[in-house]
Phi, psi and omega in degrees: 000125182278160181297138178095351178259150175268179180296342179272354180087006180261155174291163177305141183291155176297338181285003172281344176284167180300319179296318180296319179294323177297317180295322178296322178293321178298316179296325179294321179293321184283318190244352184091157184291336183264013180297125176268118181297142178286166177301321178299315180296320180295318180295316179298319180296318179295320178296316180297318179297317181297318181294324176296318180296319180296315181297324182272001178077012181274342179219113180296146177281076193281159177295138182096342176271171178294129177284171179300321179294317179296321179296320178294320178297318179297318179297317178297320181294324180298332182252004184302317185289350180281345184272152173254168181301320183289352175280336188242352187288161168279121184294157183309319183299338183257003180288131175252106182240181180223141181294150181288343178261012178292153179279167178300317181296325177293323177295317178300313181298322181294317179294320179295317183292316188264340176073017178272158177267339179223145178219137176289150178248132183230158176248118179073306180210169181293347176285351180234067179281125185259347181170198178214155177237149183251139184299327183292330177290322180291310185282346173295325177296316180292318182294324182273357180068026181285162177290137181291132180288161180283338181216175180266004188304320183289344182264348187285125177253154179283123178276175175260133178251129183225149177286152182294341181274356181295143177286146183292329179296317179295318180294317180300318179296317180294318180294324178293315183290325182265001179056045178253136183248355181216136178228142177267130183261126179246155181266189184292345178258012181067018173273159181285121181262331181173193174218157180222138177250165179295334176294321178301320181290316180295325180297335177295339180261312188263351184097177185300132176249116181242146175236186186292347180267349181285136176283156174297135181299137179263146177296136182285337176214139183222148177274119180256354175195160181306118178080006181235127185234136171264135185221141169292140183297342179277357181300130180291138178298325179297323178292319177295321179297319180294322187269328189243303186199121184298337180288344180294342180274356181273130179208153180289335181240167183279094178232151184249335188241164179292330175293319177295323178296319178299321179296316180296317182294324181277338184077008180190180174288113183290154179274156174300132182099344179295145177245128181236148177246128175274107189297326182293328184247338184085358179290144178260136182241116177258132178278117185261317180221150178166182176219195183290346183258330187199162172267138179246329177217146178227165174237130183254135180241123177298147185308318181293332176291320177299317180295320179295320180295322180291327180283000000 
């Protein structure tokens, strides 16, 4: 056994450093000295140790070992079961559906325009989704030169409906077993909250999957004049706090997005044109787009801009 090696043949652990000892003390306070680390914790710790060694040049990122991408996938997989369906779903505002009374030609045009392989079918509104249609069923009619049907009824398949609180691991297992690729997510009032595809679930492990039909991602908030920002209502408050003002993440209630903050400040779904003041930061929030159910876009005014306008 060479100097510096333990009986296991490994180098001294990183927790021999001051930082490592501090972390050990924190774990002892939280879990007790006799806390046995779970397999998940052990795997995460080993990955973290290996990455530190690679960064410091103490362990080469050698062939045959886990690559950086593989390590990230393993880390994502370790936490996959912690997510709920509403963490990964496409929100209602972004659902692209088609009316149940749409014509065959309208369905073809919708698939061509949006580039999706499946689309939900609804009656009157997205709260009444009656099924889904698959692009291959539609284009099979065109490819075979068949007569166009008068309605979409023969193409409608029964979708899967799941609660927003369902765990993603359970949903992935159900979708795999039932060979379902799309599920409609409903809220506690049985209204449509969003939808989730099997691709959305896989992306939580492997990262974003884009194809030739995906549009370039658009910035959720942009400055259109000095001190004035246009923002999608889905913009995370933490992102705004990092980019604009850390006080923007402060709220009396537990909200994550600027749209949610606008709702809290107004005490209801605000109307387009309403002006709200965020008391913690002094920022002014103008409702630019929305409907009776939700806000979709807002305009943010830095406090000094508000003061200049008032003066």
